C-alpha positions in Angstrom: 110.0 86.4 87.9 107.4 88.9 89.0 105.8 90.4 85.8 104.7 93.5 87.7 108.3 94.6 88.4 110.0 97.2 86.1 113.3 98.9 85.9 113.9 102.5 84.8 117.5 103.2 83.7 118.2 107.0 83.6 120.6 107.6 80.8 120.5 111.3 79.9 123.6 112.8 81.6 126.5 114.4 79.8 129.3 113.3 82.1 131.3 116.5 81.6 133.7 115.6 84.4 135.0 112.8 82.2 135.8 115.1 79.3 137.4 114.7 76.8 136.4 111.1 76.6 132.8 111.8 77.6 131.4 114.1 74.9 128.0 115.6 74.1 127.5 113.0 71.3 128.8 110.0 73.4 128.6 110.5 77.2 130.4 108.3 79.7 127.5 105.9 80.2 128.0 104.7 76.6 131.7 104.1 77.0 133.5 100.9 78.1 135.6 102.7 80.7 136.6 99.5 82.6 137.7 97.4 79.7 135.1 94.7 80.2 133.7 94.8 76.7 130.4 96.4 78.0 129.6 100.0 78.5 128.4 101.3 81.9 124.9 101.4 80.4 125.1 97.8 79.3 126.4 96.7 82.7 123.4 98.4 84.3 121.1 96.5 82.0 122.9 93.2 82.5 122.7 93.6 86.3 118.9 93.9 86.5 118.0 91.1 84.1 117.8 88.4 86.8 115.2 90.5 88.6 113.0 92.2 85.9 111.7 90.8 82.6 113.6 92.4 79.8 110.3 93.6 78.3 109.8 95.6 81.5 113.1 97.6 81.2 112.6 101.2 80.4 115.3 103.6 79.4 114.9 107.4 79.7 117.5 109.4 77.8 117.9 112.5 75.7 116.5 112.2 72.1 120.0 112.7 70.6 121.1 109.3 72.1 118.3 107.3 70.5 120.6 105.5 68.1 123.2 104.8 70.8 120.5 103.2 73.0 119.2 101.0 70.1 122.8 100.0 69.3 123.8 99.1 72.8 120.5 97.7 74.1 118.8 96.1 71.1 116.5 94.1 73.3 114.7 97.1 74.9 111.3 97.4 73.4 111.0 100.5 71.2 108.0 101.9 73.2 110.2 101.6 76.4 112.8 104.0 75.1 111.6 107.4 76.4 113.4 110.2 74.6 113.4 113.5 76.4 113.4 116.6 74.1 115.2 118.6 76.8 117.3 118.0 80.0 115.1 118.7 83.0 116.9 116.7 85.8 115.6 113.6 87.6 112.2 114.6 88.8 110.6 115.0 85.3 112.6 112.0 84.1 111.2 109.8 86.9 107.7 111.3 86.6 107.5 110.4 82.9 108.7 106.9 83.5 106.2 106.4 86.3 103.2 107.7 84.3 104.4 105.5 81.3 104.7 102.4 83.5 101.5 103.0 85.4 99.6 103.2 82.1 101.0 99.8 81.0 100.5 98.2 84.4 98.6 99.8 87.3 100.1 97.2 89.7 103.7 98.0 88.7 106.6 98.4 91.1 109.8 99.9 89.8 113.4 100.4 90.5 115.0 103.6 89.2 118.8 103.4 88.6 121.4 105.6 87.0 123.2 104.2 84.0 126.7 105.3 84.9 127.4 103.8 88.4 130.0 101.1 89.1 128.4 98.3 91.2 130.3 95.1 92.3 128.9 92.1 93.9 125.9 91.3 91.6 124.5 88.5 93.7 124.4 90.8 96.7 122.9 93.5 94.6 120.1 91.2 93.5 119.3 90.2 97.1 119.2 93.9 98.1 116.9 94.8 95.2 114.6 91.8 95.8 114.2 92.8 99.4 113.4 96.3 98.4 110.8 95.2 95.9 109.1 93.0 98.5 109.1 96.0 101.0 107.5 98.5 98.6 105.0 95.9 97.3 103.7 95.6 100.8 103.9 99.2 102.0 103.1 102.6 100.5 106.8 103.5 100.7 109.4 105.4 98.9 112.6 103.5 99.3 116.1 104.6 98.5 119.3 102.6 98.7 122.1 103.8 101.0 125.8 102.8 101.1 127.8 102.6 104.3 130.5 105.3 104.0 134.1 104.3 104.1 135.7 107.8 104.1 134.5 111.4 104.7 133.4 112.0 101.1 132.3 115.5 100.2 131.1 114.6 96.7 128.1 112.5 97.8 124.8 113.2 99.5 124.1 111.6 102.9 121.1 109.9 104.5 120.6 109.8 108.2 118.9 106.6 109.3 116.1 106.5 111.8 114.1 103.7 113.4 114.4 100.2 111.9 111.3 98.8 110.1 112.7 95.6 108.6 115.9 93.7 107.7 118.4 96.4 106.7 115.5 98.9 106.2 115.1 102.1 108.3 112.9 105.2 108.3 114.8 108.2 106.9 115.5 111.0 109.4 117.2 113.5 107.1 118.9 114.1 103.8 122.0 116.2 103.5 123.4 117.3 100.2 127.2 117.3 99.7 128.7 118.4 103.0 132.0 120.1 103.7 134.9 117.9 104.9 134.4 118.7 108.6 130.7 117.7 108.5 131.5 114.6 106.4 133.9 113.5 109.1 131.1 114.0 111.7 128.7 111.9 109.6 131.3 109.1 109.2 132.2 109.0 112.9 128.5 109.0 114.0 127.6 105.8 112.2 124.2 107.2 111.6 124.6 108.2 108.0 124.7 106.4 104.6 125.8 107.7 101.2 122.8 108.4 99.0 123.3 106.1 96.0 120.5 107.7 93.9 118.8 104.3 93.4 115.1 104.2 94.2 112.4 101.5 94.5 108.7 102.2 94.8 105.3 101.4 93.3 104.5 103.5 90.3 101.2 104.7 91.8 103.0 105.7 95.1 105.6 107.9 93.4 102.9 109.5 91.2 100.8 110.3 94.3 103.9 111.8 96.1 104.7 113.9 93.0 101.2 115.2 92.9 101.4 116.1 96.6 104.9 117.7 96.6 105.5 118.8 93.0 102.1 119.7 91.6 103.7 122.1 89.1 105.2 119.1 87.5 102.3 116.7 87.6 99.7 119.2 86.4 101.6 118.9 83.1 101.7 115.1 83.0 98.0 114.8 84.2 97.0 116.7 81.0 98.1 113.6 79.1 95.7 111.2 80.9 94.8 108.4 78.5 97.8 109.1 76.2 100.5 107.4 78.2 101.2 103.9 76.9 99.7 104.8 73.5 101.1 105.9 70.2 100.2 109.5 71.2 102.5 109.6 74.2 105.6 110.8 72.3 103.8 113.7 70.7 102.4 114.8 74.0 105.8 114.8 75.6 107.3 116.8 72.7 104.7 119.4 73.3 104.9 119.6 77.1 108.2 118.3 78.5 110.2 121.5 78.0 107.7 123.3 80.2 108.5 120.9 83.1 110.4 122.7 86.0 113.9 121.3 86.3 114.3 119.7 89.6 115.9 116.6 91.2 113.7 113.9 92.7 115.4 114.4 96.1 114.4 118.1 96.2 111.0 117.5 94.6 109.9 114.6 96.8 112.3 112.7 98.9 113.3 115.5 101.3 109.6 116.4 101.9 107.7 113.1 102.0 107.0 111.3 105.3 106.9 107.8 103.9 110.6 107.7 102.9 112.8 104.7 103.9 116.4 103.6 103.3 117.8 100.2 102.7 121.4 99.7 103.7 123.0 98.1 100.6 126.0 95.8 101.0 127.2 95.7 97.5 130.2 97.7 96.2 129.2 101.0 94.8 130.9 104.1 93.3 129.1 106.7 91.2 132.2 106.8 89.0 131.8 110.6 88.6 135.4 111.6 88.2 138.7 110.5 86.7 139.9 110.0 90.3 137.0 107.5 90.9 137.9 105.6 87.8 141.6 105.5 88.9 140.5 104.2 92.4 138.5 101.4 90.8 140.9 100.3 88.1 143.8 97.7 88.3 147.2 99.3 88.8 150.8 98.3 88.0 153.7 98.1 90.4 154.0 101.9 90.5 150.2 102.4 91.0 149.7 103.6 87.5 146.5 102.9 85.6 146.7 102.4 81.8 143.6 101.9 79.7 143.6 101.4 76.0 147.4 102.0 75.8 150.8 100.4 76.2 152.8 102.1 78.9 156.5 102.6 79.4 156.9 104.7 82.5 160.0 106.0 84.3 159.9 107.6 87.8 156.1 107.9 87.3 153.6 107.0 90.0 149.9 107.1 90.7 148.9 108.3 87.2 146.0 107.4 85.0 146.6 107.2 81.3 143.6 106.7 78.9 144.3 106.6 75.2 142.9 105.1 72.0 143.8 101.4 71.5 147.2 100.9 69.9 148.8 104.1 71.2 152.0 103.7 73.3 152.5 106.1 76.2 156.0 106.8 77.3 156.2 108.9 80.5 159.0 110.2 82.7 158.6 112.0 86.0 154.9 112.2 86.2 153.2 111.8 89.5 149.4 111.9 90.3 148.4 113.0 86.8 145.4 112.4 84.5 146.5 112.0 80.9 143.5 111.4 78.6 144.0 111.3 74.9 140.7 111.4 73.0 142.2 112.0 69.5 141.3 115.6 68.9 141.8 116.6 72.6 144.6 115.7 74.9 144.0 116.5 78.6 146.9 116.7 81.0 145.8 117.6 84.5 146.9 116.9 88.1 144.5 114.5 89.8 144.3 117.0 92.7 142.9 119.7 90.3 140.3 117.6 88.4 137.5 119.6 89.9 138.6 122.3 87.4 137.7 120.1 84.4 134.1 121.5 84.3 135.6 125.0 84.1 138.0 123.8 81.4 135.0 122.5 79.4 133.3 125.9 79.7 136.4 127.7 78.6 136.8 125.4 75.6 133.2 126.1 74.6 133.8 129.9 74.8 136.9 129.7 72.6 135.9 126.9 70.2 132.1 126.7 70.4 130.9 123.1 70.2 133.9 121.7 68.2 135.6 119.8 71.0 132.6 119.1 73.2 
């Protein structure tokens, strides 16, 4: 195993679209949504272990989740748990991880992965990531992983592939954020576009150089900490400076601007598991296409629903079709699957009426 390879698991999201199960104090990445006995975070950790020494796994999260990280990933070294004092999107998160890793190992290459995606086909995943590591270790490249689209999805970003440069690796032509349905159909029919999986591979030094070139407002803050990263003073420096970082995604900050961006076509199964509908699609179903997690279910004339409840609770349903029923103890959500995009607004309304009580 290459000792210069690192993994950064981004673990700071709130997952509000999975409310009421995903809460401020325990977001979706810490939950065993699939009934495997491992949370989405733990599955992300397990998946990378064949490729990266466990002492080289770095987790970036919000400081309020420190105890959850230590509980779920006890083998992660304490100095590799980076606790953000504020949420500032993926560019500051990745910048901190890169500066941290570069201080520990100037020769480091790194994969950056979200903690809450569903990936199937672990052997294929490992082959893909291994190929990606080899590519960036031999080229000053920023590599992102792309997934062949299977439907005109409006909830994902898209990557247009350019000239091939290696096995399953192409230059990137363009990035497009979430398109409307008509444009998504054009992308699918063209065969030139991949879904943007939000998984990146590069050398730490290369992404730092790119950040300095394209997002200097961010790196000027981190460069003030030269000599502090990788030391006992790193945490205090971050506490004093991180909230001043401009909130920006790595796509906007770097990937859409740089000229050394490449995409590897990934063959493994992937879903960002961002909605109840996505969880429904990726869960086993009964003869009436109902999904039941954590519950016993007796259903009459009920089809294509997802029921999620605490263990030991029996659900009896009659006449429900295409509904989300999520019982989180102090909150019961009942919502048509077709209307789940309203859940974020529901969360906002609940906050206005009840403050933080049910969030």
